[in-house]
Structure formats: structure tokens, C-alpha cells
N, CA, C and O atoms as CSV, one atom per row, in Angstrom:
chain,resi,resn,atom,element,x,y,z
A,1,MET,N,N,-4.040,156.926,5.261
A,1,MET,CA,C,-3.357,157.364,4.077
A,1,MET,C,C,-1.936,156.785,4.028
A,1,MET,O,O,-1.446,156.377,2.975
A,2,ARG,N,N,-1.305,156.765,5.183
A,2,ARG,CA,C,0.034,156.183,5.215
A,2,ARG,C,C,-0.029,154.682,4.988
A,2,ARG,O,O,0.906,154.098,4.441
A,3,ALA,N,N,-1.091,154.070,5.391
A,3,ALA,CA,C,-1.239,152.634,5.195
A,3,ALA,C,C,-1.362,152.337,3.700
A,3,ALA,O,O,-0.793,151.360,3.213
A,4,ASN,N,N,-2.095,153.168,2.978
A,4,ASN,CA,C,-2.224,152.981,1.527
A,4,ASN,C,C,-0.875,153.174,0.837
A,4,ASN,O,O,-0.514,152.438,-0.081
A,5,TRP,N,N,-0.143,154.185,1.306
A,5,TRP,CA,C,1.157,154.466,0.710
A,5,TRP,C,C,2.130,153.308,0.993
A,5,TRP,O,O,2.857,152.881,0.096
A,6,ALA,N,N,2.145,152.814,2.201
A,6,ALA,CA,C,3.012,151.700,2.577
A,6,ALA,C,C,2.604,150.439,1.832
A,6,ALA,O,O,3.459,149.686,1.366
A,7,PHE,N,N,1.306,150.208,1.719
A,7,PHE,CA,C,0.826,149.043,0.978
A,7,PHE,C,C,1.258,149.132,-0.486
A,7,PHE,O,O,1.667,148.133,-1.078
A,8,GLY,N,N,1.167,150.317,-1.061
A,8,GLY,CA,C,1.588,150.522,-2.448
A,8,GLY,C,C,3.081,150.259,-2.639
A,8,GLY,O,O,3.486,149.673,-3.643
A,9,MET,N,N,3.896,150.690,-1.680
A,9,MET,CA,C,5.338,150.463,-1.762
A,9,MET,C,C,5.675,148.977,-1.655
A,9,MET,O,O,6.564,148.493,-2.356
A,10,VAL,N,N,4.974,148.252,-0.787
A,10,VAL,CA,C,5.198,146.815,-0.642
A,10,VAL,C,C,4.809,146.093,-1.918
A,10,VAL,O,O,5.533,145.207,-2.373
A,11,VAL,N,N,3.682,146.456,-2.499
A,11,VAL,CA,C,3.236,145.841,-3.752
A,11,VAL,C,C,4.232,146.138,-4.868
A,11,VAL,O,O,4.543,145.261,-5.674
A,12,ALA,N,N,4.729,147.363,-4.917
A,12,ALA,CA,C,5.697,147.723,-5.954
A,12,ALA,C,C,6.994,146.929,-5.779
A,12,ALA,O,O,7.575,146.470,-6.762
A,13,ALA,N,N,7.450,146.765,-4.533
A,13,ALA,CA,C,8.669,146.016,-4.279
A,13,ALA,C,C,8.499,144.548,-4.664
A,13,ALA,O,O,9.404,143.947,-5.242
A,14,LEU,N,N,7.350,143.975,-4.348
A,14,LEU,CA,C,7.101,142.582,-4.703
A,14,LEU,C,C,6.993,142.411,-6.210
A,14,LEU,O,O,7.486,141.424,-6.757
A,15,ALA,N,N,6.361,143.351,-6.881
A,15,ALA,CA,C,6.220,143.271,-8.337
A,15,ALA,C,C,7.587,143.400,-9.018
A,15,ALA,O,O,7.851,142.750,-10.029
A,16,ALA,N,N,8.437,144.237,-8.454
A,16,ALA,CA,C,9.766,144.405,-9.043
A,16,ALA,C,C,10.608,143.147,-8.858
A,16,ALA,O,O,11.467,142.858,-9.692
A,17,GLY,N,N,10.385,142.407,-7.804
A,17,GLY,CA,C,11.150,141.202,-7.537
A,17,GLY,C,C,10.645,139.991,-8.275
A,17,GLY,O,O,11.232,138.915,-8.159
A,18,CYS,N,N,9.582,140.126,-9.028
A,18,CYS,CA,C,8.993,138.980,-9.724
A,18,CYS,C,C,9.567,138.794,-11.121
A,18,CYS,O,O,8.896,138.248,-11.997
A,19,GLY,N,N,10.777,139.233,-11.333
A,19,GLY,CA,C,11.381,139.064,-12.652
A,19,GLY,C,C,11.595,137.590,-12.945
A,19,GLY,O,O,11.758,136.782,-12.031
A,20,GLY,N,N,11.592,137.248,-14.219
A,20,GLY,CA,C,11.762,135.847,-14.604
A,20,GLY,C,C,13.192,135.379,-14.431
A,20,GLY,O,O,14.120,136.185,-14.360
A,21,ASN,N,N,13.358,134.076,-14.364
A,21,ASN,CA,C,14.677,133.464,-14.288
A,21,ASN,C,C,15.147,133.020,-15.660
A,21,ASN,O,O,15.891,132.048,-15.782
A,22,GLU,N,N,14.726,133.708,-16.660
A,22,GLU,CA,C,15.090,133.330,-18.019
A,22,GLU,C,C,16.569,133.608,-18.254
A,22,GLU,O,O,17.125,134.599,-17.781
A,23,GLU,N,N,17.175,132.711,-18.991
A,23,GLU,CA,C,18.567,132.911,-19.372
A,23,GLU,C,C,18.605,133.987,-20.451
A,23,GLU,O,O,17.748,134.007,-21.335
A,24,PRO,N,N,19.580,134.873,-20.390
A,24,PRO,CA,C,19.674,135.890,-21.443
A,24,PRO,C,C,20.025,135.234,-22.776
A,24,PRO,O,O,20.715,134.215,-22.825
A,25,GLU,N,N,19.544,135.831,-23.829
A,25,GLU,CA,C,19.832,135.303,-25.160
A,25,GLU,C,C,21.320,135.438,-25.434
A,25,GLU,O,O,21.953,136.416,-25.036
A,26,GLU,N,N,21.868,134.442,-26.119
A,26,GLU,CA,C,23.270,134.521,-26.489
A,26,GLU,C,C,23.413,135.547,-27.604
A,26,GLU,O,O,22.697,135.518,-28.605
A,27,GLU,N,N,24.351,136.444,-27.398
A,27,GLU,CA,C,24.601,137.457,-28.416
A,27,GLU,C,C,25.476,136.856,-29.503
A,27,GLU,O,O,26.384,136.071,-29.230
A,28,GLU,N,N,25.188,137.235,-30.731
A,28,GLU,CA,C,26.018,136.745,-31.810
A,28,GLU,C,C,27.347,137.490,-31.781
A,28,GLU,O,O,27.390,138.667,-31.422
A,29,PRO,N,N,28.414,136.825,-32.151
A,29,PRO,CA,C,29.732,137.480,-32.093
A,29,PRO,C,C,29.784,138.651,-33.074
A,29,PRO,O,O,29.083,138.652,-34.086
A,30,PRO,N,N,30.610,139.639,-32.770
A,30,PRO,CA,C,30.693,140.791,-33.683
A,30,PRO,C,C,31.290,140.375,-35.021
A,30,PRO,O,O,32.038,139.402,-35.114
A,31,MET,N,N,30.945,141.124,-36.038
A,31,MET,CA,C,31.448,140.824,-37.381
A,31,MET,C,C,32.931,141.154,-37.465
A,31,MET,O,O,33.428,142.021,-36.745
A,32,LYS,N,N,33.621,140.463,-38.339
A,32,LYS,CA,C,35.005,140.803,-38.616
A,32,LYS,C,C,35.022,142.140,-39.344
A,32,LYS,O,O,34.095,142.465,-40.086
A,33,VAL,N,N,36.066,142.899,-39.129
A,33,VAL,CA,C,36.152,144.213,-39.761
A,33,VAL,C,C,36.156,144.069,-41.281
A,33,VAL,O,O,35.614,144.913,-41.994
A,34,GLU,N,N,36.766,143.001,-41.765
A,34,GLU,CA,C,36.840,142.801,-43.212
A,34,GLU,C,C,35.458,142.616,-43.830
A,34,GLU,O,O,35.275,142.866,-45.022
A,35,ASP,N,N,34.484,142.179,-43.029
A,35,ASP,CA,C,33.138,141.933,-43.541
A,35,ASP,C,C,32.238,143.153,-43.429
A,35,ASP,O,O,31.067,143.082,-43.801
A,36,THR,N,N,32.748,144.258,-42.933
A,36,THR,CA,C,31.945,145.470,-42.782
A,36,THR,C,C,32.275,146.439,-43.907
A,36,THR,O,O,33.077,146.137,-44.791
A,37,VAL,N,N,31.646,147.606,-43.863
A,37,VAL,CA,C,31.920,148.616,-44.884
A,37,VAL,C,C,33.340,149.152,-44.776
A,37,VAL,O,O,33.835,149.767,-45.720
A,38,PHE,N,N,33.998,148.936,-43.657
A,38,PHE,CA,C,35.351,149.417,-43.477
A,38,PHE,C,C,36.391,148.399,-43.910
A,38,PHE,O,O,37.588,148.645,-43.758
A,39,GLY,N,N,35.973,147.284,-44.437
A,39,GLY,CA,C,36.889,146.229,-44.839
A,39,GLY,C,C,37.894,146.673,-45.885
A,39,GLY,O,O,39.067,146.307,-45.815
A,40,ASP,N,N,37.441,147.464,-46.862
A,40,ASP,CA,C,38.360,147.936,-47.898
A,40,ASP,C,C,39.440,148.833,-47.309
A,40,ASP,O,O,40.593,148.786,-47.737
A,41,LEU,N,N,39.070,149.644,-46.333
A,41,LEU,CA,C,40.049,150.534,-45.715
A,41,LEU,C,C,41.119,149.751,-44.967
A,41,LEU,O,O,42.299,150.099,-45.016
A,42,VAL,N,N,40.710,148.706,-44.282
A,42,VAL,CA,C,41.666,147.884,-43.550
A,42,VAL,C,C,42.587,147.171,-44.526
A,42,VAL,O,O,43.795,147.094,-44.301
A,43,GLY,N,N,42.022,146.648,-45.609
A,43,GLY,CA,C,42.834,145.968,-46.618
A,43,GLY,C,C,43.826,146.910,-47.274
A,43,GLY,O,O,44.952,146.518,-47.579
A,44,THR,N,N,43.414,148.147,-47.491
A,44,THR,CA,C,44.300,149.140,-48.094
A,44,THR,C,C,45.464,149.445,-47.174
A,44,THR,O,O,46.598,149.585,-47.633
A,45,GLN,N,N,45.201,149.550,-45.887
A,45,GLN,CA,C,46.277,149.801,-44.931
A,45,GLN,C,C,47.275,148.646,-44.924
A,45,GLN,O,O,48.484,148.869,-44.875
A,46,ASP,N,N,46.777,147.431,-44.972
A,46,ASP,CA,C,47.664,146.266,-44.977
A,46,ASP,C,C,48.530,146.242,-46.234
A,46,ASP,O,O,49.722,145.942,-46.169
A,47,LYS,N,N,47.925,146.558,-47.372
A,47,LYS,CA,C,48.682,146.576,-48.623
A,47,LYS,C,C,49.765,147.647,-48.578
A,47,LYS,O,O,50.902,147.405,-48.983
A,48,ALA,N,N,49.412,148.831,-48.085
A,48,ALA,CA,C,50.392,149.914,-48.001
A,48,ALA,C,C,51.526,149.545,-47.051
A,48,ALA,O,O,52.690,149.822,-47.337
A,49,ARG,N,N,51.197,148.930,-45.938
A,49,ARG,CA,C,52.229,148.511,-44.982
A,49,ARG,C,C,53.145,147.468,-45.604
A,49,ARG,O,O,54.362,147.540,-45.432
A,50,ASP,N,N,52.592,146.509,-46.319
A,50,ASP,CA,C,53.406,145.470,-46.951
A,50,ASP,C,C,54.331,146.070,-48.009
A,50,ASP,O,O,55.500,145.695,-48.107
A,51,ARG,N,N,53.801,147.002,-48.797
A,51,ARG,CA,C,54.629,147.614,-49.848
A,51,ARG,C,C,55.749,148.453,-49.244
A,51,ARG,O,O,56.886,148.410,-49.714
A,52,SER,N,N,55.428,149.211,-48.210
A,52,SER,CA,C,56.479,150.031,-47.602
A,52,SER,C,C,57.532,149.156,-46.922
A,52,SER,O,O,58.721,149.472,-46.975
A,53,ASN,N,N,57.116,148.068,-46.287
A,53,ASN,CA,C,58.091,147.157,-45.685
A,53,ASN,C,C,58.979,146.528,-46.746
A,53,ASN,O,O,60.176,146.352,-46.524
A,54,ALA,N,N,58.410,146.188,-47.896
A,54,ALA,CA,C,59.205,145.611,-48.981
A,54,ALA,C,C,60.211,146.639,-49.508
A,54,ALA,O,O,61.354,146.293,-49.808
A,55,ALA,N,N,59.788,147.899,-49.618
A,55,ALA,CA,C,60.696,148.944,-50.093
A,55,ALA,C,C,61.826,149.174,-49.100
A,55,ALA,O,O,62.975,149.360,-49.501
A,56,VAL,N,N,61.513,149.165,-47.814
A,56,VAL,CA,C,62.539,149.343,-46.786
A,56,VAL,C,C,63.519,148.179,-46.820
A,56,VAL,O,O,64.728,148.385,-46.713
A,57,GLU,N,N,63.018,146.976,-46.965
A,57,GLU,CA,C,63.880,145.790,-47.028
A,57,GLU,C,C,64.805,145.852,-48.243
A,57,GLU,O,O,65.987,145.526,-48.138
A,58,LEU,N,N,64.283,146.259,-49.375
A,58,LEU,CA,C,65.092,146.382,-50.585
A,58,LEU,C,C,66.177,147.434,-50.395
A,58,LEU,O,O,67.322,147.225,-50.795
A,59,HIS,N,N,65.825,148.552,-49.792
A,59,HIS,CA,C,66.793,149.622,-49.552
A,59,HIS,C,C,67.873,149.156,-48.570
A,59,HIS,O,O,69.051,149.458,-48.755
A,60,ARG,N,N,67.480,148.432,-47.543
A,60,ARG,CA,C,68.447,147.932,-46.567
A,60,ARG,C,C,69.413,146.944,-47.223
A,60,ARG,O,O,70.615,146.988,-46.962
A,61,GLU,N,N,68.899,146.062,-48.065
A,61,GLU,CA,C,69.772,145.119,-48.766
A,61,GLU,C,C,70.755,145.863,-49.662
A,61,GLU,O,O,71.926,145.496,-49.757
A,62,SER,N,N,70.264,146.912,-50.317
A,62,SER,CA,C,71.127,147.702,-51.184
A,62,SER,C,C,72.233,148.380,-50.370
A,62,SER,O,O,73.394,148.384,-50.778
A,63,LEU,N,N,71.870,148.949,-49.228
A,63,LEU,CA,C,72.870,149.595,-48.379
A,63,LEU,C,C,73.884,148.586,-47.836
A,63,LEU,O,O,75.081,148.871,-47.800
A,64,ASN,N,N,73.418,147.422,-47.420
A,64,ASN,CA,C,74.329,146.393,-46.924
A,64,ASN,C,C,75.303,145.944,-48.006
A,64,ASN,O,O,76.486,145.736,-47.738
A,65,LYS,N,N,74.809,145.799,-49.212
A,65,LYS,CA,C,75.665,145.397,-50.330
A,65,LYS,C,C,76.714,146.466,-50.586
A,65,LYS,O,O,77.891,146.164,-50.788
A,66,ARG,N,N,76.277,147.709,-50.574
A,66,ARG,CA,C,77.205,148.819,-50.823
A,66,ARG,C,C,78.250,148.915,-49.700
A,66,ARG,O,O,79.427,149.156,-49.967
A,67,LEU,N,N,77.823,148.728,-48.461
A,67,LEU,CA,C,78.767,148.747,-47.347
A,67,LEU,C,C,79.792,147.634,-47.473
A,67,LEU,O,O,80.980,147.856,-47.240
A,68,ASP,N,N,79.346,146.441,-47.838
A,68,ASP,CA,C,80.265,145.321,-48.014
A,68,ASP,C,C,81.293,145.622,-49.102
A,68,ASP,O,O,82.474,145.310,-48.950
A,69,GLU,N,N,80.840,146.229,-50.198
A,69,GLU,CA,C,81.751,146.568,-51.282
A,69,GLU,C,C,82.740,147.645,-50.847
A,69,GLU,O,O,83.923,147.569,-51.177
A,70,ASP,N,N,82.264,148.645,-50.111
A,70,ASP,CA,C,83.127,149.741,-49.673
A,70,ASP,C,C,84.133,149.286,-48.622
A,70,ASP,O,O,85.231,149.837,-48.549
A,71,GLU,N,N,83.788,148.311,-47.822
A,71,GLU,CA,C,84.685,147.827,-46.786
A,71,GLU,C,C,85.674,146.788,-47.320
A,71,GLU,O,O,86.580,146.365,-46.602
A,72,GLY,N,N,85.504,146.389,-48.549
A,72,GLY,CA,C,86.416,145.439,-49.144
A,72,GLY,C,C,86.134,143.987,-48.768
A,72,GLY,O,O,87.015,143.135,-48.879
A,73,ALA,N,N,84.926,143.705,-48.330
A,73,ALA,CA,C,84.572,142.338,-47.980
A,73,ALA,C,C,84.446,141.507,-49.257
A,73,ALA,O,O,84.007,142.003,-50.294
A,74,PRO,N,N,84.836,140.240,-49.163
A,74,PRO,CA,C,84.672,139.387,-50.362
A,74,PRO,C,C,83.193,139.230,-50.716
A,74,PRO,O,O,82.331,139.131,-49.843
A,75,LYS,N,N,82.934,139.211,-52.005
A,75,LYS,CA,C,81.556,139.060,-52.453
A,75,LYS,C,C,81.066,137.654,-52.151
A,75,LYS,O,O,81.796,136.674,-52.305
A,76,GLU,N,N,79.828,137.578,-51.724
A,76,GLU,CA,C,79.238,136.269,-51.438
A,76,GLU,C,C,78.816,135.607,-52.731
A,76,GLU,O,O,78.234,136.249,-53.605
A,77,GLU,N,N,79.105,134.343,-52.852
A,77,GLU,CA,C,78.680,133.609,-54.032
A,77,GLU,C,C,77.251,133.139,-53.815
A,77,GLU,O,O,76.901,132.710,-52.716
A,78,PRO,N,N,76.422,133.213,-54.852
A,78,PRO,CA,C,75.041,132.751,-54.684
A,78,PRO,C,C,75.002,131.250,-54.409
A,78,PRO,O,O,75.785,130.480,-54.965
A,79,ALA,N,N,74.092,130.861,-53.557
A,79,ALA,CA,C,73.944,129.458,-53.190
A,79,ALA,C,C,73.398,128.678,-54.384
A,79,ALA,O,O,72.485,129.120,-55.082
A,80,GLU,N,N,73.988,127.508,-54.590
A,80,GLU,CA,C,73.530,126.658,-55.690
A,80,GLU,C,C,72.424,125.741,-55.188
A,80,GLU,O,O,72.455,125.263,-54.054
A,81,ASP,N,N,71.460,125.509,-56.048
A,81,ASP,CA,C,70.322,124.641,-55.671
A,81,ASP,C,C,70.634,123.209,-55.851
A,81,ASP,O,O,69.790,122.354,-55.580
């Protein structure tokens, strides 16, 4: 009985080791987020970030201009093309 059990274990070990040497299939690269259903959400975030950055930049320019005027700095002349 032990001989049958040992023989079965040897056969199982040999069968498990008989795997093929096939190369794994190349996986296709993941999709870009913009090409998925979440693409609109990502685009919306980018638009909101750009708009808020533009508003902050405009406000900063306004504050800098006001500071220059309050400090008595000479006004800058616009550059001629």
C-alpha cells in the first residue's frame, strides 16, 4: 500500500514538472485614462486646475500692481514690439 502511495507521489511530481517551456504571451499595455470611461473626469480636473491657476495668477498680478503703486514705484512702460 505504501508502494502504491509512493508511486503515486512520484508520478504526480513528474507530471507537475512537465510544464511547457512556452513563452508567456505579451500583455497589451494598459489603456490611457483619457481613453476610458473616466477620461471626462480627468479632463474636468485639468480644466478646473488650469482655470484656478489662471485666476490666482491674475490676482497676484493685481496685488503686485497695487503694491507697486502704494510703494511709489515708477510705473513700468509697456514693451514696444
